[in-house]
MOPAC internal coordinates of N, CA, C and O (Angstrom, degrees):
PM7 1SCF
backbone

  N    0.0000 0     0.00 0     0.00 0    0    0    0
  C    1.4479 1     0.00 0     0.00 0    1    0    0
  C    1.5282 1   110.92 1     0.00 0    2    1    0
  O    1.2310 1   120.71 1   137.41 1    3    2    1
  N    1.3368 1   116.26 1   -42.59 1    3    2    1
  C    1.4525 1   120.09 1  -178.90 1    5    3    2
  C    1.5284 1   111.33 1   -57.62 1    6    5    3
  O    1.2310 1   120.09 1   134.66 1    7    6    5
  N    1.3222 1   117.42 1   -45.34 1    7    6    5
  C    1.4629 1   120.67 1  -178.55 1    9    7    6
  C    1.5176 1   111.41 1   -59.80 1   10    9    7
  O    1.2310 1   120.00 1   137.98 1   11   10    9
  N    1.3263 1   117.61 1   -42.02 1   11   10    9
  C    1.4662 1   120.80 1  -179.88 1   13   11   10
  C    1.5214 1   110.83 1   -65.13 1   14   13   11
  O    1.2310 1   120.34 1   134.91 1   15   14   13
  N    1.3260 1   116.95 1   -45.09 1   15   14   13
  C    1.4689 1   121.53 1   179.58 1   17   15   14
  C    1.5153 1   109.63 1   -63.41 1   18   17   15
  O    1.2310 1   120.26 1   135.72 1   19   18   17
  N    1.3171 1   117.12 1   -44.28 1   19   18   17
  C    1.4595 1   121.16 1   179.82 1   21   19   18
  C    1.5314 1   111.09 1   -62.41 1   22   21   19
  O    1.2310 1   119.94 1   135.71 1   23   22   21
  N    1.3120 1   117.71 1   -44.29 1   23   22   21
  C    1.4660 1   121.50 1   178.99 1   25   23   22
  C    1.5234 1   111.09 1   -65.09 1   26   25   23
  O    1.2310 1   119.88 1   139.54 1   27   26   25
  N    1.3401 1   117.84 1   -40.46 1   27   26   25
  C    1.4622 1   120.57 1   177.58 1   29   27   26
  C    1.5202 1   110.08 1   -62.88 1   30   29   27
  O    1.2310 1   120.31 1   138.38 1   31   30   29
  N    1.3327 1   117.01 1   -41.62 1   31   30   29
  C    1.4504 1   120.74 1   179.70 1   33   31   30
  C    1.5280 1   110.29 1   -61.72 1   34   33   31
  O    1.2310 1   120.06 1   136.18 1   35   34   33
  N    1.3271 1   117.49 1   -43.82 1   35   34   33
  C    1.4679 1   120.37 1   178.15 1   37   35   34
  C    1.5244 1   110.57 1   -62.67 1   38   37   35
  O    1.2310 1   119.82 1   138.62 1   39   38   37
  N    1.3417 1   117.94 1   -41.38 1   39   38   37
  C    1.4650 1   121.25 1   178.43 1   41   39   38
  C    1.5229 1   110.08 1   -63.68 1   42   41   39
  O    1.2310 1   120.39 1   134.99 1   43   42   41
  N    1.3310 1   116.86 1   -45.01 1   43   42   41
  C    1.4573 1   120.66 1  -179.31 1   45   43   42
  C    1.5177 1   110.43 1   -61.72 1   46   45   43
  O    1.2310 1   120.03 1   136.70 1   47   46   45
  N    1.3133 1   117.56 1   -43.30 1   47   46   45
  C    1.4547 1   120.98 1  -179.94 1   49   47   46
  C    1.5209 1   111.46 1   -62.06 1   50   49   47
  O    1.2310 1   120.07 1   141.09 1   51   50   49
  N    1.3137 1   117.46 1   -38.91 1   51   50   49
  C    1.4619 1   120.17 1  -177.36 1   53   51   50
  C    1.5199 1   112.64 1   -81.16 1   54   53   51
  O    1.2310 1   119.59 1   152.83 1   55   54   53
  N    1.3315 1   118.39 1   -27.17 1   55   54   53
  C    1.4566 1   120.54 1  -176.73 1   57   55   54
  C    1.5235 1   113.35 1  -100.97 1   58   57   55
  O    1.2310 1   119.89 1   135.86 1   59   58   57
  N    1.2990 1   117.81 1   -44.14 1   59   58   57
  C    1.4553 1   120.61 1  -175.60 1   61   59   58
  C    1.5169 1   111.28 1   -84.25 1   62   61   59
  O    1.2310 1   120.20 1   144.47 1   63   62   61
  N    1.3123 1   117.22 1   -35.53 1   63   62   61
  C    1.4544 1   120.62 1  -176.46 1   65   63   62
  C    1.5263 1   112.14 1  -105.99 1   66   65   63
  O    1.2310 1   119.88 1  -157.30 1   67   66   65
  N    1.3173 1   117.83 1    22.70 1   67   66   65
  C    1.4537 1   121.95 1  -177.97 1   69   67   66
  C    1.5110 1   114.03 1   -59.76 1   70   69   67
  O    1.2310 1   119.89 1   153.76 1   71   70   69
  N    1.3262 1   117.81 1   -26.24 1   71   70   69
  C    1.4630 1   121.14 1  -179.37 1   73   71   70
  C    1.5225 1   112.18 1   -73.84 1   74   73   71
  O    1.2310 1   120.20 1   163.30 1   75   74   73
  N    1.3106 1   117.23 1   -16.70 1   75   74   73
  C    1.4637 1   120.20 1  -177.90 1   77   75   74
  C    1.5203 1   112.44 1   -77.00 1   78   77   75
  O    1.2310 1   120.13 1   162.54 1   79   78   77
  N    1.3118 1   117.35 1   -17.46 1   79   78   77
  C    1.4553 1   121.58 1  -179.69 1   81   79   78
  C    1.5206 1   108.83 1  -107.99 1   82   81   79
  O    1.2310 1   120.76 1   -65.26 1   83   82   81
  N    1.3342 1   116.16 1   114.74 1   83   82   81
  C    1.4634 1   121.78 1   176.90 1   85   83   82
  C    1.5278 1   112.10 1    53.96 1   86   85   83
  O    1.2310 1   120.75 1  -143.06 1   87   86   85
  N    1.3369 1   116.18 1    36.94 1   87   86   85
  C    1.4738 1   122.08 1   179.57 1   89   87   86
  C    1.5305 1   111.22 1    53.02 1   90   89   87
  O    1.2310 1   120.34 1  -147.27 1   91   90   89
  N    1.3161 1   116.95 1    32.73 1   91   90   89
  C    1.4632 1   121.88 1   177.74 1   93   91   90
  C    1.5124 1   113.84 1    68.65 1   94   93   91
  O    1.2310 1   120.19 1  -167.86 1   95   94   93
  N    1.3349 1   117.25 1    12.14 1   95   94   93
  C    1.4567 1   121.05 1  -175.45 1   97   95   94
  C    1.5142 1   112.15 1    87.04 1   98   97   95
  O    1.2310 1   120.44 1  -178.94 1   99   98   97
  N    1.3357 1   116.76 1     1.06 1   99   98   97
  C    1.4704 1   121.09 1   179.09 1  101   99   98
  C    1.5223 1   110.27 1   -74.83 1  102  101   99
  O    1.2310 1   120.70 1   -20.66 1  103  102  101
  N    1.3073 1   116.27 1   159.34 1  103  102  101
  C    1.4547 1   123.56 1   174.67 1  105  103  102
  C    1.5282 1   109.09 1   -57.36 1  106  105  103
  O    1.2310 1   120.19 1   -27.75 1  107  106  105
  N    1.3273 1   117.25 1   152.25 1  107  106  105
  C    1.4682 1   120.44 1  -179.48 1  109  107  106
  C    1.5257 1   112.17 1   -63.80 1  110  109  107
  O    1.2310 1   119.73 1   157.06 1  111  110  109
  N    1.3353 1   118.13 1   -22.94 1  111  110  109
  C    1.4654 1   121.49 1   177.02 1  113  111  110
  C    1.5241 1   112.55 1   -86.10 1  114  113  111
  O    1.2310 1   119.78 1   173.77 1  115  114  113
  N    1.3202 1   118.03 1    -6.23 1  115  114  113
  C    1.4670 1   121.54 1  -174.01 1  117  115  114
  C    1.5275 1   111.74 1   -95.63 1  118  117  115
  O    1.2310 1   121.52 1   -21.05 1  119  118  117
  N    1.3211 1   114.69 1   158.95 1  119  118  117
  C    1.4565 1   122.12 1   172.64 1  121  119  118
  C    1.5242 1   107.63 1  -100.18 1  122  121  119
  O    1.2310 1   120.75 1   -49.09 1  123  122  121
  N    1.3055 1   116.17 1   130.91 1  123  122  121
  C    1.4618 1   121.77 1   179.98 1  125  123  122
  C    1.5253 1   109.38 1   -98.83 1  126  125  123
  O    1.2310 1   120.64 1   -53.34 1  127  126  125
  N    1.3349 1   116.38 1   126.66 1  127  126  125
  C    1.4604 1   122.80 1   173.79 1  129  127  126
  C    1.5231 1   107.23 1  -135.84 1  130  129  127
  O    1.2310 1   120.77 1     1.50 1  131  130  129
  N    1.3151 1   116.13 1  -178.50 1  131  130  129
  C    1.4635 1   121.05 1   178.70 1  133  131  130
  C    1.5132 1   110.28 1  -122.46 1  134  133  131
  O    1.2310 1   120.66 1   -37.59 1  135  134  133
  N    1.3132 1   116.35 1   142.41 1  135  134  133
  C    1.4567 1   121.92 1   173.00 1  137  135  134
  C    1.5263 1   107.87 1   -61.07 1  138  137  135
  O    1.2310 1   120.35 1   -46.16 1  139  138  137
  N    1.3293 1   116.93 1   133.84 1  139  138  137
  C    1.4649 1   120.66 1  -174.81 1  141  139  138
  C    1.5282 1   113.29 1   -69.49 1  142  141  139
  O    1.2310 1   119.87 1   162.53 1  143  142  141
  N    1.3135 1   117.85 1   -17.47 1  143  142  141
  C    1.4661 1   120.64 1  -179.58 1  145  143  142
  C    1.5255 1   111.47 1  -101.18 1  146  145  143
  O    1.2310 1   120.69 1   129.45 1  147  146  145
  N    1.3309 1   116.28 1   -50.55 1  147  146  145
  C    1.4681 1   120.10 1  -174.61 1  149  147  146
  C    1.5262 1   113.15 1   -93.85 1  150  149  147
  O    1.2310 1   120.40 1   165.52 1  151  150  149
  N    1.3179 1   116.85 1   -14.48 1  151  150  149
  C    1.4633 1   123.64 1  -175.79 1  153  151  150
  C    1.5231 1   112.46 1    65.75 1  154  153  151
  O    1.2310 1   120.05 1  -168.07 1  155  154  153
  N    1.3276 1   117.50 1    11.93 1  155  154  153
  C    1.4624 1   121.19 1   177.66 1  157  155  154
  C    1.5274 1   109.23 1   -66.73 1  158  157  155
  O    1.2310 1   120.62 1   -30.59 1  159  158  157
  N    1.3096 1   116.41 1   149.41 1  159  158  157
  C    1.4599 1   121.47 1   177.55 1  161  159  158
  C    1.5242 1   109.18 1   -66.27 1  162  161  159
  O    1.2310 1   120.76 1   -43.78 1  163  162  161
  N    1.3329 1   116.14 1   136.22 1  163  162  161
  C    1.4584 1   123.03 1   176.45 1  165  163  162
  C    1.5241 1   106.89 1  -125.27 1  166  165  163
  O    1.2310 1   120.42 1   -57.22 1  167  166  165
  N    1.3247 1   116.81 1   122.78 1  167  166  165
  C    1.4627 1   122.09 1   179.25 1  169  167  166
  C    1.5265 1   108.81 1  -102.23 1  170  169  167
  O    1.2310 1   120.42 1   -51.80 1  171  170  169
  N    1.3208 1   116.80 1   128.20 1  171  170  169
  C    1.4662 1   121.33 1  -179.26 1  173  171  170
  C    1.5170 1   109.52 1  -123.23 1  174  173  171
  O    1.2310 1   120.95 1   -51.04 1  175  174  173
  N    1.3202 1   115.80 1   128.96 1  175  174  173
  C    1.4571 1   120.61 1   178.29 1  177  175  174
  C    1.5264 1   109.73 1   -81.24 1  178  177  175
  O    1.2310 1   120.24 1   -33.96 1  179  178  177
  N    1.3322 1   117.15 1   146.04 1  179  178  177
  C    1.4592 1   119.98 1   178.34 1  181  179  178
  C    1.5241 1   111.46 1   -74.04 1  182  181  179
  O    1.2310 1   120.87 1   -11.05 1  183  182  181
  N    1.3173 1   115.94 1   168.95 1  183  182  181
  C    1.4644 1   121.57 1   176.93 1  185  183  182
  C    1.5220 1   108.57 1   -55.99 1  186  185  183
  O    1.2310 1   120.73 1   -43.98 1  187  186  185
  N    1.3160 1   116.21 1   136.02 1  187  186  185
  C    1.4569 1   121.66 1  -179.71 1  189  187  186
  C    1.5187 1   113.36 1    93.97 1  190  189  187
  O    1.2310 1   120.45 1   176.02 1  191  190  189
  N    1.3298 1   116.74 1    -3.98 1  191  190  189
  C    1.4570 1   122.20 1   178.58 1  193  191  190
  C    1.5191 1   109.27 1  -126.95 1  194  193  191
  O    1.2310 1   120.75 1   -27.44 1  195  194  193
  N    1.3218 1   116.18 1   152.56 1  195  194  193
  C    1.4627 1   122.12 1   175.46 1  197  195  194
  C    1.5219 1   108.28 1  -129.80 1  198  197  195
  O    1.2310 1   120.96 1   -22.36 1  199  198  197
  N    1.3221 1   115.76 1   157.64 1  199  198  197
  C    1.4609 1   120.24 1   178.62 1  201  199  198
  C    1.5171 1   110.12 1   -71.76 1  202  201  199
  O    1.2310 1   120.92 1   -38.45 1  203  202  201
  N    1.3096 1   115.84 1   141.55 1  203  202  201
  C    1.4629 1   120.85 1  -177.62 1  205  203  202
  C    1.5165 1   112.69 1   -96.79 1  206  205  203
  O    1.2310 1   119.92 1  -171.25 1  207  206  205
  N    1.3124 1   117.76 1     8.75 1  207  206  205
  C    1.4535 1   121.08 1   179.98 1  209  207  206
  C    1.5102 1   110.84 1  -169.04 1  210  209  207
  O    1.2310 1   120.96 1     6.73 1  211  210  209
  N    1.3060 1   115.76 1  -173.27 1  211  210  209
  C    1.4624 1   120.87 1  -175.65 1  213  211  210
  C    1.5189 1   113.84 1  -100.64 1  214  213  211
  O    1.2310 1   119.57 1   157.09 1  215  214  213
  N    1.3243 1   118.43 1   -22.91 1  215  214  213
  C    1.4590 1   118.20 1  -176.00 1  217  215  214
  C    1.5248 1   111.75 1   -78.79 1  218  217  215
  O    1.2310 1   120.91 1   -12.26 1  219  218  217
  N    1.3100 1   115.86 1   167.74 1  219  218  217
  C    1.4623 1   122.09 1  -175.75 1  221  219  218
  C    1.5180 1   111.77 1   -57.57 1  222  221  219
  O    1.2310 1   120.08 1   143.09 1  223  222  221
  N    1.3083 1   117.45 1   -36.91 1  223  222  221
  C    1.4563 1   120.77 1  -175.43 1  225  223  222
  C    1.5269 1   113.15 1   -92.62 1  226  225  223
  O    1.2310 1   120.02 1  -163.23 1  227  226  225
  N    1.3229 1   117.58 1    16.77 1  227  226  225
  C    1.4635 1   120.29 1   179.21 1  229  227  226
  C    1.5236 1   109.56 1   -58.12 1  230  229  227
  O    1.2310 1   120.88 1   -35.94 1  231  230  229
  N    1.3064 1   115.93 1   144.06 1  231  230  229
  C    1.4529 1   120.63 1  -179.67 1  233  231  230
  C    1.5166 1   112.51 1   -76.54 1  234  233  231
  O    1.2310 1   121.44 1   -15.35 1  235  234  233
  N    1.3192 1   114.84 1   164.65 1  235  234  233
  C    1.4648 1   121.67 1   176.01 1  237  235  234
  C    1.5253 1   107.24 1  -106.23 1  238  237  235
  O    1.2310 1   120.42 1   -56.57 1  239  238  237
  N    1.3138 1   116.81 1   123.43 1  239  238  237
  C    1.4607 1   120.99 1   179.81 1  241  239  238
  C    1.5216 1   109.46 1  -117.59 1  242  241  239
  O    1.2310 1   121.19 1   -25.29 1  243  242  241
  N    1.3147 1   115.33 1   154.71 1  243  242  241
  C    1.4615 1   121.96 1   178.06 1  245  243  242
  C    1.5223 1   108.63 1   -53.84 1  246  245  243
  O    1.2310 1   120.29 1   -55.69 1  247  246  245
  N    1.3151 1   117.06 1   124.31 1  247  246  245
  C    1.4649 1   120.70 1  -176.07 1  249  247  246
  C    1.5208 1   112.45 1   -63.37 1  250  249  247
  O    1.2310 1   119.51 1   154.88 1  251  250  249
  N    1.3308 1   118.53 1   -25.12 1  251  250  249
  C    1.4670 1   120.42 1   177.92 1  253  251  250
  C    1.5292 1   111.85 1   -69.22 1  254  253  251
  O    1.2310 1   120.22 1   160.86 1  255  254  253
  N    1.3216 1   117.19 1   -19.14 1  255  254  253
  C    1.4628 1   121.06 1   179.73 1  257  255  254
  C    1.5216 1   112.66 1   -87.23 1  258  257  255
  O    1.2310 1   120.25 1   176.31 1  259  258  257
  N    1.3284 1   117.14 1    -3.69 1  259  258  257
  C    1.4626 1   121.96 1   178.84 1  261  259  258
  C    1.5199 1   108.13 1  -115.83 1  262  261  259
  O    1.2310 1   120.87 1   -70.10 1  263  262  261
  N    1.3136 1   115.94 1   109.90 1  263  262  261
  C    1.4672 1   122.27 1   179.79 1  265  263  262
  C    1.5265 1   112.22 1    50.39 1  266  265  263
  O    1.2310 1   121.42 1  -138.17 1  267  266  265
  N    1.3422 1   114.89 1    41.83 1  267  266  265
  C    1.4661 1   122.09 1   176.93 1  269  267  266
  C    1.5305 1   111.74 1    54.69 1  270  269  267
  O    1.2310 1   120.14 1  -148.83 1  271  270  269
  N    1.3248 1   117.34 1    31.17 1  271  270  269
  C    1.4629 1   121.69 1   177.62 1  273  271  270
  C    1.5106 1   114.34 1    67.37 1  274  273  271
  O    1.2310 1   120.60 1  -166.95 1  275  274  273
  N    1.3326 1   116.47 1    13.05 1  275  274  273
  C    1.4650 1   120.24 1  -176.67 1  277  275  274
  C    1.5153 1   112.37 1    87.22 1  278  277  275
  O    1.2310 1   120.69 1  -176.76 1  279  278  277
  N    1.3245 1   116.28 1     3.24 1  279  278  277
  C    1.4693 1   120.65 1   179.92 1  281  279  278
  C    1.5260 1   110.64 1   -74.35 1  282  281  279
  O    1.2310 1   121.18 1   -21.52 1  283  282  281
  N    1.3021 1   115.34 1   158.48 1  283  282  281
  C    1.4552 1   123.47 1   175.33 1  285  283  282
  C    1.5310 1   108.48 1   -56.32 1  286  285  283
  O    1.2310 1   120.23 1   -27.86 1  287  286  285
  N    1.3121 1   117.17 1   152.14 1  287  286  285
  C    1.4537 1   121.91 1   178.95 1  289  287  286
  C    1.5124 1   114.04 1   -63.29 1  290  289  287
  O    1.2310 1   120.31 1   161.48 1  291  290  289
  N    1.3329 1   117.02 1   -18.52 1  291  290  289
  C    1.4656 1   122.06 1   178.45 1  293  291  290
  C    1.5239 1   111.03 1  -104.58 1  294  293  291
  O    1.2310 1   120.50 1  -151.82 1  295  294  293
  N    1.3239 1   116.65 1    28.18 1  295  294  293
  C    1.4666 1   121.10 1  -178.97 1  297  295  294
  C    1.5178 1   110.70 1  -130.69 1  298  297  295
  O    1.2310 1   121.60 1   -23.07 1  299  298  297
  N    1.3192 1   114.55 1   156.93 1  299  298  297
  C    1.4582 1   121.73 1   173.45 1  301  299  298
  C    1.5226 1   108.64 1   -98.85 1  302  301  299
  O    1.2310 1   120.72 1   -39.43 1  303  302  301
  N    1.3021 1   116.23 1   140.57 1  303  302  301
  C    1.4620 1   122.33 1   178.99 1  305  303  302
  C    1.5261 1   108.83 1   -99.58 1  306  305  303
  O    1.2310 1   120.77 1   -46.50 1  307  306  305
  N    1.3236 1   116.14 1   133.50 1  307  306  305
  C    1.4655 1   122.66 1   176.27 1  309  307  306
  C    1.5245 1   107.58 1  -144.85 1  310  309  307
  O    1.2310 1   120.58 1     1.65 1  311  310  309
  N    1.3231 1   116.50 1  -178.35 1  311  310  309
  C    1.4611 1   121.01 1   179.76 1  313  311  310
  C    1.5216 1   110.11 1  -121.43 1  314  313  311
  O    1.2310 1   120.82 1   -39.85 1  315  314  313
  N    1.3340 1   116.04 1   140.15 1  315  314  313
  C    1.4594 1   122.00 1   175.16 1  317  315  314
  C    1.5322 1   108.00 1   -60.41 1  318  317  315
  O    1.2310 1   120.28 1   -45.08 1  319  318  317
  N    1.3247 1   117.07 1   134.92 1  319  318  317
  C    1.4632 1   120.76 1  -175.22 1  321  319  318
  C    1.5260 1   113.36 1   -67.97 1  322  321  319
  O    1.2310 1   119.64 1   158.44 1  323  322  321
  N    1.3256 1   118.30 1   -21.56 1  323  322  321
  C    1.4643 1   120.94 1   179.95 1  325  323  322
  C    1.5235 1   113.26 1   -96.93 1  326  325  323
  O    1.2310 1   120.34 1   136.24 1  327  326  325
  N    1.3316 1   116.95 1   -43.76 1  327  326  325
  C    1.4671 1   120.67 1  -173.54 1  329  327  326
  C    1.5218 1   113.74 1  -102.26 1  330  329  327
  O    1.2310 1   120.18 1   163.57 1  331  330  329
  N    1.3202 1   117.27 1   -16.43 1  331  330  329
  C    1.4637 1   124.43 1  -175.56 1  333  331  330
  C    1.5302 1   112.70 1    68.67 1  334  333  331
  O    1.2310 1   120.29 1  -170.66 1  335  334  333
  N    1.3289 1   117.06 1     9.34 1  335  334  333
  C    1.4667 1   121.03 1   176.53 1  337  335  334
  C    1.5284 1   109.43 1   -68.18 1  338  337  335
  O    1.2310 1   120.76 1   -26.19 1  339  338  337
  N    1.3262 1   116.15 1   153.81 1  339  338  337
  C    1.4632 1   121.23 1   178.44 1  341  339  338
  C    1.5245 1   110.09 1   -67.30 1  342  341  339
  O    1.2310 1   121.40 1   -44.63 1  343  342  341
  N    1.3301 1   114.93 1   135.37 1  343  342  341
  C    1.4583 1   122.26 1   174.89 1  345  343  342
  C    1.5218 1   106.96 1  -128.30 1  346  345  343
  O    1.2310 1   120.81 1   -54.87 1  347  346  345
  N    1.3258 1   116.06 1   125.13 1  347  346  345
  C    1.4609 1   121.48 1   179.97 1  349  347  346
  C    1.5247 1   109.03 1  -103.10 1  350  349  347
  O    1.2310 1   120.68 1   -46.78 1  351  350  349
  N    1.3179 1   116.30 1   133.22 1  351  350  349
  C    1.4587 1   121.58 1   178.17 1  353  351  350
  C    1.5165 1   108.21 1  -127.06 1  354  353  351
  O    1.2310 1   121.00 1   -55.65 1  355  354  353
  N    1.3270 1   115.70 1   124.35 1  355  354  353
  C    1.4657 1   119.84 1  -178.08 1  357  355  354
  C    1.5183 1   111.39 1   -64.81 1  358  357  355
  O    1.2310 1   121.22 1   -33.95 1  359  358  357
  N    1.3110 1   115.28 1   146.05 1  359  358  357
  C    1.4525 1   121.70 1   176.85 1  361  359  358
  C    1.5168 1   110.18 1   -66.31 1  362  361  359
  O    1.2310 1   121.24 1   -18.19 1  363  362  361
  N    1.3177 1   115.23 1   161.81 1  363  362  361
  C    1.4629 1   122.17 1   179.71 1  365  363  362
  C    1.5272 1   110.16 1   -53.20 1  366  365  363
  O    1.2310 1   120.97 1   -47.02 1  367  366  365
  N    1.3180 1   115.76 1   132.98 1  367  366  365
  C    1.4543 1   121.19 1   178.96 1  369  367  366
  C    1.5178 1   113.58 1    96.96 1  370  369  367
  O    1.2310 1   119.90 1   169.54 1  371  370  369
  N    1.3259 1   117.80 1   -10.46 1  371  370  369
  C    1.4616 1   122.63 1   178.38 1  373  371  370
  C    1.5256 1   109.71 1  -111.21 1  374  373  371
  O    1.2310 1   120.85 1   -24.08 1  375  374  373
  N    1.3074 1   115.98 1   155.92 1  375  374  373
  C    1.4582 1   121.91 1  -178.90 1  377  375  374
  C    1.5240 1   110.16 1  -107.54 1  378  377  375
  O    1.2310 1   121.32 1   -49.14 1  379  378  377
  N    1.3439 1   115.09 1   130.86 1  379  378  377
  C    1.4680 1   120.38 1   175.77 1  381  379  378
  C    1.5141 1   110.33 1   -69.65 1  382  381  379
  O    1.2310 1   120.28 1   -50.72 1  383  382  381
  N    1.3090 1   117.06 1   129.28 1  383  382  381
  C    1.4582 1   123.27 1   171.66 1  385  383  382
  C    1.5203 1   105.93 1  -128.00 1  386  385  383
  O    1.2310 1   120.05 1   -67.30 1  387  386  385
  N    1.3061 1   117.51 1   112.70 1  387  386  385
  C    1.4554 1   121.76 1  -177.57 1  389  387  386
  C    1.5059 1   110.88 1   116.01 1  390  389  387
  O    1.2310 1   120.75 1    14.36 1  391  390  389
  N    1.3556 1   116.18 1  -165.64 1  391  390  389
  C    1.4512 1   121.24 1  -175.58 1  393  391  390
  C    1.5308 1   110.27 1  -148.91 1  394  393  391
  O    1.2310 1   120.74 1   -29.76 1  395  394  393
  N    1.3342 1   116.20 1   150.24 1  395  394  393
  C    1.4660 1   121.40 1   176.10 1  397  395  394
  C    1.5077 1   112.34 1    63.04 1  398  397  395
  O    1.2310 1   120.58 1    56.64 1  399  398  397
  N    1.3481 1   116.50 1  -123.36 1  399  398  397
  C    1.4612 1   119.31 1   179.47 1  401  399  398
  C    1.5214 1   111.26 1   -96.74 1  402  401  399
  O    1.2310 1   120.45 1  -168.34 1  403  402  401
  N    1.3350 1   116.75 1    11.66 1  403  402  401
  C    1.4723 1   121.58 1   177.14 1  405  403  402
  C    1.5213 1   110.60 1  -109.41 1  406  405  403
  O    1.2310 1   120.55 1  -144.11 1  407  406  405
  N    1.3167 1   116.56 1    35.89 1  407  406  405
  C    1.4608 1   122.08 1  -179.03 1  409  407  406
  C    1.5226 1   109.55 1   -89.76 1  410  409  407
  O    1.2310 1   121.48 1   -46.27 1  411  410  409
  N    1.3110 1   114.78 1   133.73 1  411  410  409
  C    1.4603 1   121.62 1   172.19 1  413  411  410
  C    1.5121 1   106.73 1  -114.56 1  414  413  411
  O    1.2310 1   120.61 1   -40.27 1  415  414  413
  N    1.3008 1   116.44 1   139.73 1  415  414  413
  C    1.4584 1   121.50 1  -179.06 1  417  415  414
  C    1.5166 1   108.11 1  -101.90 1  418  417  415
  O    1.2310 1   121.16 1   -60.53 1  419  418  417
  N    1.3019 1   115.39 1   119.47 1  419  418  417
  C    1.4630 1   120.29 1  -175.65 1  421  419  418
  C    1.5125 1   110.90 1  -114.39 1  422  421  419
  O    1.2310 1   121.86 1   -26.43 1  423  422  421
  N    1.3360 1   114.05 1   153.57 1  423  422  421
  C    1.4592 1   121.90 1   175.04 1  425  423  422
  C    1.5026 1   112.87 1    64.31 1  426  425  423
  O    1.2310 1   121.73 1    -5.54 1  427  426  425
  N    1.2624 1   114.29 1   174.46 1  427  426  425
  C    1.4605 1   121.73 1   174.70 1  429  427  426
  C    1.5056 1   104.83 1  -141.25 1  430  429  427
  O    1.2310 1   121.39 1   -85.85 1  431  430  429
  N    1.3289 1   114.95 1    94.15 1  431  430  429
  C    1.4574 1   120.00 1  -177.42 1  433  431  430
  C    1.5086 1   112.08 1   -82.48 1  434  433  431
  O    1.2310 1   121.52 1    19.38 1  435  434  433
  N    1.2964 1   114.69 1  -160.62 1  435  434  433
  C    1.4612 1   120.55 1   178.54 1  437  435  434
  C    1.5222 1   109.94 1   -73.00 1  438  437  435
  O    1.2310 1   120.78 1   -35.54 1  439  438  437
  N    1.3032 1   116.10 1   144.46 1  439  438  437
  C    1.4599 1   121.12 1   179.41 1  441  439  438
  C    1.5208 1   112.41 1   -94.80 1  442  441  439
  O    1.2310 1   120.50 1  -163.44 1  443  442  441
  N    1.3091 1   116.65 1    16.56 1  443  442  441
  C    1.4722 1   117.28 1  -179.25 1  445  443  442
  C    1.4773 1   111.29 1  -124.98 1  446  445  443
  O    1.2310 1   120.10 1   180.00 1  447  446  445

């Protein structure tokens, strides 16, 4: 009986409490949780960050540094000061159409 209990405890420590050791191998910017079925480590990037790869331990990078955060090519990518969500602002001479990271820059007006 002792061997079974001891082995279960070791399994539980490695599978259920995996986030307690080195953040589960997740990036320092990521939140470590466990899949509710498999108990596998799941790394989630916070708002304003995206995963830099496909594996579980992929890093979280500033979303504005990846394809301009999804902003239009004529827009600047920044982060909301409260939520850290992506905010796109059209460059001078263009008109904002949309909101947040769904901004499209239309026309080319006067630059003065």
